[in-house]
C-alpha positions as CSV (number, residue, x, y, z in Angstrom):
1,X,30.3,-47.5,-116.0
2,X,32.7,-44.7,-115.6
3,X,31.0,-41.3,-115.5
4,X,33.0,-38.7,-117.5
5,X,32.3,-35.0,-117.9
6,X,33.9,-33.2,-120.8
7,X,34.3,-29.5,-120.1
8,X,34.9,-27.1,-122.9
9,X,35.0,-23.3,-122.9
10,X,32.9,-23.4,-126.1
11,X,34.0,-20.1,-127.5
12,X,36.0,-20.6,-130.7
13,X,33.5,-23.0,-132.0
14,X,31.2,-19.9,-132.4
15,X,33.6,-17.3,-133.3
16,X,35.9,-19.0,-135.8
17,X,34.5,-20.6,-139.0
18,X,37.2,-23.2,-139.3
19,X,36.7,-24.5,-135.8
20,X,32.9,-24.4,-136.2
21,X,33.2,-26.5,-139.3
22,X,35.5,-29.0,-137.8
23,X,33.5,-29.3,-134.5
24,X,29.9,-28.5,-135.2
25,X,29.0,-30.0,-131.8
26,X,31.9,-28.3,-130.1
27,X,35.2,-29.9,-129.2
28,X,33.5,-31.1,-126.0
29,X,30.8,-32.8,-128.0
30,X,33.3,-34.5,-130.3
31,X,35.3,-35.8,-127.3
32,X,32.2,-37.0,-125.5
33,X,30.9,-38.8,-128.5
34,X,34.3,-40.6,-128.9
35,X,34.3,-41.6,-125.2
36,X,30.7,-42.9,-125.4
37,X,31.6,-45.1,-128.4
38,X,34.6,-46.5,-126.6
39,X,32.6,-48.7,-124.2
40,X,32.4,-48.6,-120.4
41,X,32.3,-44.8,-120.3
42,X,29.2,-42.6,-120.0
43,X,30.3,-39.1,-121.1
44,X,28.3,-35.9,-120.9
45,X,29.4,-32.3,-121.5
46,X,29.6,-29.0,-119.6
47,X,30.6,-25.5,-120.9
48,X,31.8,-22.2,-119.6
49,X,28.5,-20.5,-120.5
50,X,26.3,-22.7,-118.2
51,X,25.5,-21.6,-114.6
52,X,28.6,-22.4,-112.4
53,X,30.2,-23.4,-115.7
54,X,28.2,-26.6,-115.6
55,X,30.3,-27.7,-112.7
56,X,28.1,-27.4,-109.6
57,X,29.0,-29.4,-106.5
58,X,26.2,-31.9,-107.4
59,X,27.6,-32.3,-110.9
60,X,31.1,-33.0,-109.7
61,X,29.9,-35.5,-107.1
62,X,28.5,-37.5,-110.1
63,X,31.7,-37.2,-112.1
64,X,34.3,-39.9,-111.9
65,X,36.7,-38.2,-114.4
66,X,36.7,-34.6,-115.6
67,X,38.2,-33.7,-119.0
68,X,39.1,-30.0,-119.5
69,X,39.7,-28.1,-122.8
70,X,40.3,-24.4,-122.7
71,X,42.2,-21.8,-124.6
72,X,41.1,-18.2,-124.9
73,X,38.8,-17.9,-121.8
74,X,40.9,-19.2,-118.9
75,X,40.5,-15.9,-117.1
76,X,36.7,-16.1,-117.3
77,X,36.5,-19.3,-115.2
78,X,35.3,-18.4,-111.6
79,X,37.8,-18.9,-108.9
80,X,35.1,-20.5,-106.8
81,X,34.6,-23.2,-109.4
82,X,38.3,-23.8,-109.7
83,X,38.6,-24.4,-106.0
84,X,35.6,-26.7,-106.1
85,X,37.2,-28.8,-108.9
86,X,40.5,-28.9,-107.0
87,X,38.8,-30.3,-103.9
88,X,37.0,-32.9,-106.0
89,X,40.4,-33.9,-107.4
90,X,42.0,-34.1,-103.9
91,X,39.0,-36.3,-103.0
92,X,39.6,-38.8,-105.8
93,X,38.0,-37.4,-109.0
94,X,40.3,-38.0,-112.1
95,X,41.3,-34.9,-114.1
96,X,42.5,-34.9,-117.7
97,X,43.9,-31.6,-119.1
98,X,44.0,-31.2,-122.9
99,X,46.2,-29.0,-125.1
100,X,45.9,-25.3,-124.1
101,X,44.6,-26.2,-120.8
102,X,48.1,-26.1,-119.6
103,X,47.4,-22.5,-118.8
104,X,44.0,-23.2,-117.2
105,X,43.4,-22.0,-113.6
106,X,42.8,-25.5,-112.4
107,X,46.0,-26.9,-113.9
108,X,48.1,-24.1,-112.4
109,X,46.3,-24.5,-109.1
110,X,47.1,-28.2,-108.9
111,X,50.7,-27.9,-110.3
112,X,51.8,-24.8,-108.3
113,X,54.0,-23.7,-111.2
114,X,53.8,-21.3,-114.2
115,X,53.0,-24.2,-116.6
116,X,54.7,-22.2,-119.4
117,X,56.1,-23.5,-122.7
118,X,57.2,-22.3,-126.2
119,X,54.8,-22.6,-129.1
120,X,54.3,-22.0,-132.8
121,X,51.1,-22.3,-134.9
122,X,52.3,-23.5,-138.2
123,X,50.4,-26.7,-138.9
124,X,53.5,-28.9,-138.4
125,X,53.6,-32.6,-138.4
126,X,53.7,-34.0,-134.9
127,X,55.1,-37.4,-134.1
128,X,54.1,-38.8,-130.7
129,X,56.4,-41.5,-129.3
130,X,55.2,-43.9,-126.6
131,X,57.8,-43.8,-123.9
132,X,56.1,-46.2,-121.5
133,X,54.9,-49.2,-123.5
134,X,53.3,-50.9,-120.6
135,X,51.3,-47.9,-119.4
136,X,47.5,-48.3,-119.4
137,X,47.2,-45.0,-121.2
138,X,49.2,-46.3,-124.1
139,X,47.3,-49.6,-124.4
140,X,46.5,-50.5,-128.1
141,X,48.8,-47.9,-129.6
142,X,51.7,-48.4,-131.9
143,X,55.2,-47.3,-130.8
144,X,54.5,-43.9,-132.4
145,X,51.8,-42.2,-134.3
146,X,51.5,-38.9,-136.3
147,X,49.3,-35.9,-136.6
148,X,49.7,-34.3,-140.0
149,X,48.9,-30.8,-138.6
150,X,49.3,-29.6,-135.1
151,X,50.4,-26.6,-133.1
152,X,54.0,-26.9,-131.8
153,X,54.6,-26.9,-128.1
154,X,58.2,-26.9,-127.0
155,X,60.4,-27.5,-123.9
156,X,61.1,-26.4,-121.3
157,X,57.6,-27.2,-119.9
158,X,57.2,-25.3,-116.6
159,X,55.5,-28.1,-114.6
160,X,56.6,-30.2,-111.6
161,X,58.4,-33.5,-112.3
162,X,55.7,-35.9,-113.3
163,X,55.2,-39.4,-111.9
164,X,55.3,-40.8,-115.4
165,X,56.0,-39.6,-119.0
166,X,53.9,-41.6,-121.4
167,X,54.4,-39.6,-124.6
168,X,57.1,-37.5,-126.1
169,X,56.4,-35.4,-129.2
170,X,58.7,-34.4,-132.1
171,X,57.7,-31.5,-134.4
172,X,58.8,-30.8,-138.0
173,X,60.6,-27.6,-136.8
174,X,62.8,-29.7,-134.5
175,X,61.4,-29.1,-131.1
176,X,60.4,-31.9,-128.7
177,X,57.9,-31.9,-125.9
178,X,56.7,-34.2,-123.0
179,X,53.2,-34.7,-124.4
180,X,51.7,-37.1,-121.9
181,X,52.4,-36.6,-118.2
182,X,50.8,-38.0,-115.0
183,X,50.6,-36.8,-111.5
184,X,48.8,-37.6,-108.3
185,X,47.1,-34.8,-106.4
186,X,45.6,-36.0,-103.1
187,X,43.5,-39.1,-104.1
188,X,43.1,-37.9,-107.6
189,X,44.9,-39.0,-110.8
190,X,45.9,-36.2,-113.2
191,X,46.9,-36.5,-116.8
192,X,48.0,-33.8,-119.3
193,X,47.8,-34.6,-123.0
194,X,49.2,-32.1,-125.4
195,X,47.5,-32.5,-128.8
196,X,44.2,-30.7,-129.5
197,X,44.6,-27.4,-131.3
198,X,41.1,-26.4,-132.3
199,X,41.8,-25.4,-136.0
200,X,43.0,-29.0,-136.7
201,X,40.9,-32.2,-136.7
202,X,43.0,-33.8,-133.9
203,X,40.0,-35.0,-131.8
204,X,38.7,-36.9,-134.8
205,X,42.0,-39.0,-135.0
206,X,41.5,-42.6,-133.9
207,X,44.8,-42.8,-132.0
208,X,44.0,-39.6,-130.1
209,X,40.6,-41.0,-129.2
210,X,42.2,-44.2,-128.0
211,X,44.4,-42.2,-125.7
212,X,41.5,-40.3,-124.3
213,X,39.5,-43.4,-123.5
214,X,42.5,-45.1,-122.0
215,X,43.2,-42.1,-119.9
216,X,39.6,-41.9,-118.5
217,X,39.9,-45.6,-117.5
218,X,43.3,-44.9,-115.9
219,X,42.2,-41.7,-114.1
220,X,39.1,-43.4,-112.6
221,X,39.4,-44.0,-108.9
222,X,36.7,-46.5,-107.9
223,X,37.1,-45.8,-104.2
224,X,34.5,-43.6,-102.4
225,X,35.2,-39.9,-102.8
226,X,37.0,-38.5,-99.8
227,X,35.2,-35.6,-98.1
228,X,36.4,-32.7,-96.0
229,X,39.8,-32.9,-97.7
230,X,40.8,-29.5,-96.5
231,X,40.0,-30.0,-92.8
232,X,42.8,-29.6,-90.2
233,X,41.2,-30.5,-86.9
234,X,42.5,-29.6,-83.5
235,X,42.7,-33.0,-81.8
236,X,42.1,-32.8,-78.0
237,X,44.4,-34.5,-75.5
238,X,41.8,-37.0,-74.4
239,X,41.6,-38.2,-78.1
240,X,45.3,-38.9,-78.5
241,X,45.9,-42.6,-79.4
242,X,48.3,-42.9,-76.4
243,X,47.5,-41.4,-72.9
244,X,49.3,-38.1,-72.4
245,X,49.2,-35.2,-70.0
246,X,49.0,-31.7,-71.3
247,X,52.0,-29.6,-70.4
248,X,53.9,-26.4,-71.5
249,X,52.5,-23.1,-72.8
250,X,49.9,-23.1,-75.4
251,X,48.9,-20.8,-78.3
252,X,45.5,-22.1,-78.9
253,X,42.7,-22.7,-76.5
254,X,40.7,-26.1,-76.4
255,X,38.6,-26.5,-79.5
256,X,40.0,-23.4,-81.2
257,X,40.8,-23.6,-84.9
258,X,44.4,-23.1,-86.0
259,X,45.5,-20.3,-88.3
260,X,45.2,-20.9,-92.0
């Protein structure tokens, strides 16, 4: 059983009547329910308002794949938690970023780029094209599917070149966007999926739910989580794989940590 944690900032559900009506259990609750119904996935939720945003070290250690939805409260996420999540990804935890999470601290931290794009909130039709038919994230999907109402995101998308482009979107206004991108960060699989504006019923769509379940299975790394991923040890001469003699001037003394 893959252990998934669905993280949501859980703000607009309580401040916007439309969002609250569409997602009475929160966007995170809707996504978790769909994953639990997919089979082979045990999904729970965490929110911004919980202590440590619900993402303590113990919680992350029990999470195989983390799904992240955020929009208006990116700046409220504690930097300490962001670093904790990044280390978990480097160690092998999967991470799926949804819609406006392109501007989340954790996505920017892992991408190292502005992650900027163009956008328009006009309820346009979005047509998502599968650009990699054999990809596990696209399993069971038609060559394309449509969402009747969505927010437009347009290129250029300020992210590093992805490993794979799984979906490309077209919008009624004419823009296109790379809507399903994968990366590897350390031992962790990372997937960005564009749809999911909160005033539309996107996460109730059967095709979107298929993508999310497929993505969780793809992002899961069954290998044991790597630890101490940020360590940079000073290896003494006597532990070199081949016998060597120390020579030349030195900056560091024996056992001293390097500069970071």
